[in-house]
C-alpha positions as CSV (number, residue, x, y, z in Angstrom):
1,X,249.2,15.4,-17.3
2,X,252.8,14.1,-16.7
3,X,253.5,10.6,-15.8
4,X,254.8,11.6,-12.5
5,X,251.6,13.3,-11.4
6,X,249.5,10.6,-12.8
7,X,251.3,7.9,-10.9
8,X,251.1,10.0,-7.7
9,X,247.4,10.4,-8.1
10,X,246.8,6.6,-8.8
11,X,248.9,5.9,-5.6
12,X,247.0,8.3,-3.6
13,X,243.8,6.8,-4.9
14,X,244.9,3.5,-3.6
15,X,246.1,4.8,-0.2
16,X,242.7,6.5,0.2
17,X,240.8,3.3,-0.5
18,X,242.9,1.4,2.1
19,X,242.0,4.3,4.6
20,X,238.4,4.1,3.7
21,X,238.3,0.3,4.5
22,X,240.0,0.8,7.8
23,X,237.7,3.5,8.8
24,X,234.6,1.7,7.7
25,X,235.8,-1.4,9.7
26,X,236.6,0.7,12.8
27,X,233.0,2.2,12.5
28,X,231.3,-1.3,12.5
29,X,230.2,-2.7,15.8
30,X,231.9,-6.1,15.3
31,X,230.5,-7.2,18.5
32,X,231.6,-10.6,19.9
33,X,229.4,-13.4,18.6
34,X,229.4,-17.2,18.5
35,X,230.4,-18.1,14.9
36,X,227.4,-18.6,12.6
37,X,226.9,-22.1,11.2
38,X,226.0,-22.1,7.6
39,X,223.5,-24.5,6.2
40,X,226.4,-26.6,4.8
41,X,228.1,-26.7,8.3
42,X,224.7,-27.8,9.8
43,X,224.4,-30.5,7.3
44,X,227.9,-31.7,7.7
45,X,227.7,-31.8,11.5
46,X,224.5,-34.0,11.0
47,X,226.4,-36.5,9.0
48,X,225.2,-35.5,5.6
49,X,222.0,-37.4,6.2
50,X,220.2,-35.3,3.7
51,X,222.5,-36.6,0.9
52,X,222.7,-40.3,1.5
53,X,221.8,-42.5,-1.3
54,X,221.3,-39.7,-3.8
55,X,223.0,-38.7,-7.1
56,X,224.0,-35.1,-6.3
57,X,224.3,-32.1,-8.5
58,X,226.0,-29.1,-6.9
59,X,225.4,-25.5,-7.9
60,X,228.4,-23.7,-6.3
61,X,231.2,-21.1,-6.8
62,X,234.2,-19.9,-4.8
63,X,232.2,-18.8,-1.9
64,X,230.9,-22.3,-1.3
65,X,233.3,-22.9,1.4
66,X,233.1,-24.0,5.2
67,X,234.6,-22.2,8.1
68,X,238.2,-23.4,7.2
69,X,237.8,-22.3,3.6
70,X,237.4,-25.8,2.2
71,X,235.3,-25.9,-0.9
72,X,232.1,-27.9,-0.6
73,X,232.8,-29.7,-3.8
74,X,236.1,-31.0,-2.5
75,X,234.7,-31.9,0.8
76,X,231.7,-33.8,-0.6
77,X,234.0,-35.5,-3.1
78,X,236.1,-36.9,-0.3
79,X,233.2,-37.9,1.9
80,X,232.4,-41.7,2.0
81,X,228.7,-42.6,1.0
82,X,228.2,-39.2,-0.6
83,X,228.0,-39.4,-4.4
84,X,228.7,-36.0,-6.1
85,X,228.1,-36.6,-9.8
86,X,227.8,-33.2,-11.4
87,X,228.7,-29.6,-10.8
88,X,227.1,-26.5,-12.2
89,X,228.6,-22.9,-12.5
90,X,227.0,-19.6,-12.3
91,X,228.4,-16.2,-13.5
92,X,232.2,-16.0,-13.0
93,X,232.3,-19.8,-13.0
94,X,232.5,-22.6,-10.5
95,X,236.1,-22.0,-9.7
96,X,235.8,-18.2,-10.3
97,X,238.1,-17.6,-13.3
98,X,235.7,-15.4,-15.3
99,X,235.0,-11.7,-15.1
100,X,231.5,-10.0,-15.0
101,X,229.2,-11.1,-17.6
102,X,231.1,-14.3,-18.3
103,X,231.3,-17.9,-17.0
104,X,233.4,-21.0,-17.4
105,X,232.6,-23.4,-20.2
106,X,231.6,-27.0,-19.9
107,X,234.7,-28.9,-18.5
108,X,236.0,-31.5,-16.2
109,X,237.1,-30.2,-12.7
110,X,240.8,-31.3,-12.5
111,X,240.7,-31.6,-8.7
112,X,237.7,-34.0,-8.5
113,X,237.3,-35.3,-12.0
114,X,233.5,-34.4,-11.9
115,X,231.8,-32.9,-14.9
116,X,231.1,-29.1,-14.6
117,X,228.3,-27.6,-16.6
118,X,228.0,-24.0,-17.4
119,X,224.4,-22.7,-16.5
120,X,225.0,-18.9,-16.6
121,X,222.0,-17.3,-18.3
122,X,220.6,-20.7,-19.3
123,X,216.9,-21.2,-18.5
124,X,213.8,-22.9,-19.7
125,X,214.0,-26.1,-21.9
126,X,217.8,-25.6,-22.4
127,X,218.4,-25.7,-18.7
128,X,216.0,-28.7,-18.3
129,X,218.1,-30.5,-21.0
130,X,221.4,-29.9,-19.0
131,X,219.9,-31.0,-15.7
132,X,218.4,-34.3,-17.3
133,X,221.7,-35.0,-19.0
134,X,223.6,-34.8,-15.8
135,X,221.6,-37.6,-14.4
136,X,221.3,-36.1,-10.8
137,X,218.2,-36.6,-8.6
138,X,219.1,-34.1,-5.9
139,X,220.3,-30.5,-6.7
140,X,222.3,-28.7,-3.9
141,X,222.6,-24.9,-4.0
142,X,225.3,-23.3,-1.9
143,X,226.2,-19.8,-3.0
144,X,226.8,-16.5,-1.1
145,X,224.5,-13.6,-2.1
146,X,225.2,-10.0,-1.5
147,X,221.7,-8.8,-0.7
148,X,220.7,-6.8,-3.9
149,X,218.1,-7.8,-6.5
150,X,220.4,-7.3,-9.5
151,X,223.2,-9.7,-8.2
152,X,222.8,-12.7,-10.6
153,X,223.2,-15.7,-8.2
154,X,219.7,-15.4,-6.8
155,X,218.4,-15.7,-10.4
156,X,220.6,-18.7,-11.1
157,X,218.8,-20.2,-8.0
158,X,215.4,-19.0,-9.4
159,X,216.0,-20.5,-12.8
160,X,217.4,-23.7,-11.3
161,X,214.3,-24.1,-9.0
162,X,212.1,-23.7,-12.1
163,X,214.1,-26.3,-13.9
164,X,214.1,-28.8,-11.1
165,X,210.3,-28.3,-10.8
166,X,209.8,-29.2,-14.4
167,X,212.2,-32.1,-14.3
168,X,211.1,-33.5,-11.0
169,X,214.6,-33.1,-9.5
170,X,214.5,-32.3,-5.8
171,X,216.5,-29.1,-4.7
172,X,218.1,-28.5,-1.4
173,X,219.4,-25.0,-0.4
174,X,222.0,-24.6,2.1
175,X,221.5,-21.2,3.7
176,X,224.0,-18.5,4.1
177,X,224.0,-15.0,5.7
178,X,222.7,-11.8,3.9
179,X,226.1,-10.0,4.4
180,X,224.4,-6.7,4.6
181,X,222.0,-7.9,7.3
182,X,218.3,-8.9,7.3
183,X,217.1,-5.5,7.8
184,X,213.7,-4.6,6.3
185,X,213.6,-4.4,2.5
186,X,214.1,-1.1,0.7
187,X,214.0,0.4,-2.8
188,X,211.8,-0.1,-5.8
189,X,210.1,-3.4,-6.6
190,X,210.7,-4.9,-10.0
191,X,208.0,-4.3,-12.6
192,X,207.6,-7.9,-14.2
193,X,207.6,-6.1,-17.6
194,X,211.3,-5.5,-17.1
195,X,212.2,-9.0,-16.1
196,X,215.7,-10.1,-17.1
197,X,218.7,-12.0,-15.6
198,X,219.2,-9.2,-13.1
199,X,215.6,-9.5,-11.9
200,X,213.2,-12.3,-12.9
201,X,210.5,-11.6,-10.3
202,X,209.0,-8.6,-8.5
203,X,211.2,-8.3,-5.3
204,X,212.6,-5.1,-3.7
205,X,216.0,-3.8,-4.7
206,X,217.5,-4.4,-1.3
207,X,215.4,-7.6,-0.4
208,X,216.7,-8.1,3.2
209,X,216.5,-11.9,2.8
210,X,218.9,-14.8,3.0
211,X,219.2,-17.2,0.0
212,X,217.1,-19.8,1.9
213,X,214.4,-17.4,2.6
214,X,214.4,-16.2,-1.1
215,X,214.1,-19.9,-2.3
216,X,211.0,-20.2,0.0
217,X,209.4,-17.0,-1.3
218,X,210.2,-18.0,-5.0
219,X,208.7,-21.4,-4.7
220,X,205.5,-20.1,-3.2
221,X,205.0,-16.9,-5.2
222,X,206.6,-17.4,-8.7
223,X,207.9,-20.8,-9.5
224,X,204.5,-22.6,-9.9
225,X,203.3,-20.0,-12.5
226,X,206.5,-20.4,-14.4
227,X,207.0,-24.2,-14.2
228,X,203.4,-25.4,-13.7
229,X,204.2,-26.6,-10.2
230,X,206.4,-25.8,-7.1
231,X,209.8,-27.2,-6.9
232,X,210.4,-30.1,-4.4
233,X,212.3,-27.7,-2.1
234,X,214.1,-28.2,1.2
235,X,216.3,-25.5,3.0
236,X,218.7,-26.3,5.7
237,X,218.8,-23.1,7.9
238,X,221.8,-21.6,9.6
239,X,222.4,-21.7,13.3
240,X,223.3,-18.5,15.2
241,X,222.3,-15.9,12.5
242,X,220.2,-13.2,13.5
243,X,218.7,-10.3,11.2
244,X,220.8,-7.6,12.7
245,X,224.2,-9.3,11.9
246,X,226.5,-8.0,9.1
247,X,228.8,-10.5,7.6
248,X,231.9,-9.5,9.5
249,X,230.0,-10.1,12.7
250,X,229.2,-13.8,11.9
251,X,232.8,-15.1,12.6
252,X,232.8,-16.6,9.1
253,X,235.6,-15.8,6.5
254,X,234.8,-13.5,3.7
255,X,235.3,-14.8,0.2
256,X,234.6,-12.2,-2.5
257,X,231.4,-13.4,-4.3
258,X,232.8,-11.9,-7.5
259,X,235.9,-10.1,-8.6
260,X,234.6,-6.6,-7.9
261,X,232.9,-7.4,-4.5
262,X,236.1,-7.4,-2.3
263,X,234.7,-6.2,1.0
264,X,231.3,-6.2,3.1
265,X,231.5,-2.3,2.7
266,X,231.3,-2.8,-1.2
267,X,228.3,-4.9,-0.6
268,X,226.7,-2.3,1.6
269,X,227.0,0.3,-1.0
270,X,226.2,-1.9,-4.1
271,X,222.3,-1.7,-3.9
272,X,222.7,2.0,-4.6
273,X,225.8,2.5,-6.5
274,X,225.4,-0.3,-9.0
275,X,222.6,1.8,-10.5
276,X,225.4,3.8,-12.1
277,X,226.1,0.8,-14.4
278,X,223.0,2.2,-16.2
279,X,224.8,5.5,-16.8
280,X,227.9,6.6,-18.7
281,X,230.1,6.9,-15.6
282,X,232.5,4.3,-14.2
283,X,231.8,2.4,-10.9
284,X,235.4,1.9,-10.3
285,X,235.7,-1.6,-11.5
286,X,239.2,-2.9,-11.2
287,X,240.2,-0.3,-8.7
288,X,240.7,-0.8,-4.9
289,X,237.2,0.4,-4.1
290,X,234.8,-0.8,-6.8
291,X,231.2,0.6,-6.4
292,X,232.6,2.9,-3.7
293,X,234.2,5.0,-6.4
294,X,232.3,6.8,-9.1
295,X,233.3,9.1,-11.9
296,X,234.4,9.9,-15.5
297,X,237.4,11.4,-17.3
298,X,238.1,14.8,-15.7
299,X,235.5,17.5,-16.8
300,X,235.7,21.1,-15.3
301,X,233.2,21.7,-12.5
302,X,232.7,24.9,-10.6
303,X,232.0,22.9,-7.5
304,X,233.3,19.2,-7.2
305,X,230.7,16.5,-7.1
306,X,231.8,15.3,-3.7
307,X,231.4,18.8,-2.3
308,X,227.9,19.0,-3.6
309,X,226.9,15.7,-2.2
310,X,228.5,16.4,1.2
311,X,226.1,19.4,1.5
312,X,223.2,17.0,1.4
313,X,224.2,15.5,4.8
314,X,223.2,11.9,3.8
315,X,223.0,9.6,6.8
316,X,225.8,7.2,7.7
317,X,228.4,8.3,4.9
318,X,230.9,10.9,3.8
319,X,232.4,11.7,0.3
320,X,235.7,12.7,-0.9
321,X,236.9,14.0,-4.2
322,X,239.2,11.5,-6.0
323,X,241.0,10.5,-9.2
324,X,241.2,6.9,-10.2
325,X,241.9,4.6,-13.2
326,X,239.4,1.8,-13.8
327,X,240.9,-1.4,-14.7
328,X,237.9,-2.6,-16.8
329,X,234.6,-1.7,-18.2
330,X,233.8,2.1,-18.7
331,X,236.8,4.2,-19.2
332,X,239.3,1.3,-18.5
333,X,242.9,2.6,-18.3
334,X,241.7,6.2,-18.4
335,X,242.2,8.6,-15.6
336,X,238.9,9.5,-14.1
337,X,237.7,12.2,-11.8
338,X,234.8,11.8,-9.3
339,X,234.1,10.8,-5.7
340,X,234.6,8.1,-3.2
341,X,231.8,7.0,-0.8
342,X,233.1,6.5,2.8
343,X,230.7,4.5,5.2
344,X,230.7,6.0,8.7
345,X,227.6,4.4,10.2
346,X,226.3,1.3,8.4
347,X,223.2,1.1,10.7
348,X,222.1,4.6,9.4
349,X,223.3,4.3,5.8
350,X,220.7,3.8,3.2
351,X,222.3,2.6,0.0
352,X,219.2,3.1,-2.2
353,X,218.6,6.6,-0.9
354,X,222.3,7.4,-1.4
355,X,222.4,5.9,-4.9
356,X,219.4,8.2,-6.0
357,X,220.9,11.3,-4.3
358,X,224.1,10.7,-6.2
359,X,222.1,10.1,-9.6
360,X,220.3,13.5,-9.1
361,X,223.7,15.3,-8.7
362,X,225.9,13.3,-11.0
363,X,228.1,15.2,-13.4
364,X,226.9,15.1,-17.0
365,X,223.4,14.1,-16.1
366,X,222.0,16.7,-18.7
367,X,224.0,15.2,-21.6
368,X,222.2,13.1,-24.0
369,X,224.5,10.2,-23.6
370,X,224.3,10.0,-19.9
371,X,222.0,7.0,-19.8
372,X,223.6,3.8,-21.2
373,X,221.7,2.1,-24.1
374,X,219.2,5.1,-24.1
375,X,218.1,4.3,-20.6
376,X,217.1,0.7,-21.0
377,X,220.0,-0.6,-18.8
378,X,219.0,1.7,-15.9
379,X,215.4,0.8,-16.2
380,X,216.3,-2.9,-15.9
381,X,218.6,-2.3,-12.9
382,X,216.1,0.1,-11.1
383,X,213.2,-2.2,-11.9
384,X,211.0,0.7,-12.9
385,X,210.7,3.0,-16.0
386,X,209.2,6.0,-14.1
387,X,212.5,6.5,-12.0
388,X,214.7,7.6,-14.9
389,X,211.8,9.9,-16.1
390,X,211.7,11.4,-12.6
391,X,215.5,12.0,-12.4
392,X,215.3,13.6,-15.9
393,X,212.7,16.1,-14.7
394,X,214.7,16.7,-11.6
395,X,212.0,15.4,-9.2
396,X,212.8,15.7,-5.7
397,X,214.4,13.0,-3.7
398,X,211.5,12.6,-1.3
399,X,209.2,12.3,-4.4
400,X,211.4,9.6,-5.9
401,X,211.5,7.6,-2.6
402,X,207.7,8.0,-2.3
403,X,207.0,6.5,-5.7
404,X,207.8,2.9,-4.7
405,X,206.5,2.8,-1.2
406,X,203.2,1.2,-2.1
407,X,204.8,-1.7,-4.0
408,X,207.4,-2.0,-1.3
409,X,204.8,-2.5,1.5
410,X,203.1,-5.2,-0.6
411,X,206.4,-6.9,-0.9
412,X,207.2,-6.6,2.8
413,X,203.9,-8.4,3.5
414,X,204.9,-11.3,1.1
415,X,208.5,-11.4,2.4
416,X,207.4,-11.7,6.1
417,X,205.6,-15.0,5.5
418,X,208.9,-16.6,4.3
419,X,211.5,-15.5,6.8
420,X,213.3,-18.2,8.6
421,X,215.1,-16.0,11.4
């Protein structure tokens, strides 16, 4: 392919991505609403009473901002009678300089002069040692989640709660919205035998909970068994958030929670399309529409993938054929052919249903190297071993969805007891 045509295709893909985002935003209701107050704002408006006289540790990242985009670490550091003594960074780091699967190493934050500890993937005695060495007596957690089980920030919370329980440190969670709404949970529930840092405990793939609600659930159902006792947990709820709200209806500014989570639309698709990280296909990392763009280097097809999926009439979405060049991960810097997902009605869109429909029809699915790491990665992401087996034998989409309904009903009962809104 000539350079001119390649450049044209890359430009067209970027233009298409912008069009997709505009259409998705126009399709959203975006109804007028009083701005939601996050747990941090509620605490600030109360004069930081919960923090007075404490040696604070802060688990935060670039999403830990107020309504004027001021970072919580900077605000707390400048607040009289509030003593911030240590900061802890998750995946991508406290200031957000690292890509997926990486973090920022131990350092001193140049803006505040406070020690920053790397706790990404650290748990058990090693994490306890870090917490003890920091000298804090109250841990504050304030990070924006995206609503999917395999997003790692909720497991940083989980491990930190277990560490706080073991070390006797109190933990305070400042609640934030679930950006894809608090709709009922959906998708498979994690098999504990597949526990990993993208799923420590048996919750649904799309959990439909806020970070504060998850903390409450973890502390009741799982932390005592792991740590020998529950954590000394407090949650400061939001004001003004209701379960039907999407993030762009909250009045809060959106800060990408990670480099490849640029929009709310990305977060909406993520519970389904991230499953492709367990395959040999690219999920469009480093493009204008990550997790909305899927494909591989061009392979001849009698009928393009997008055309085949369009024929399924999946609710709340459309698909178009596209060419794209990933900036990182699978097929980085190589021209790929595939499809782009366009959201048309997010109230009807089902990310998990869509993800499995795409998996059933994906190009190259019959090839022996379709599943990354022999299928282990997909099993960990989906949370169940039988789902890959069902896909391999071409089970129907209704049968696949039906396979997790019993576990999902049990999770829904557990979830209901811990909701705050």
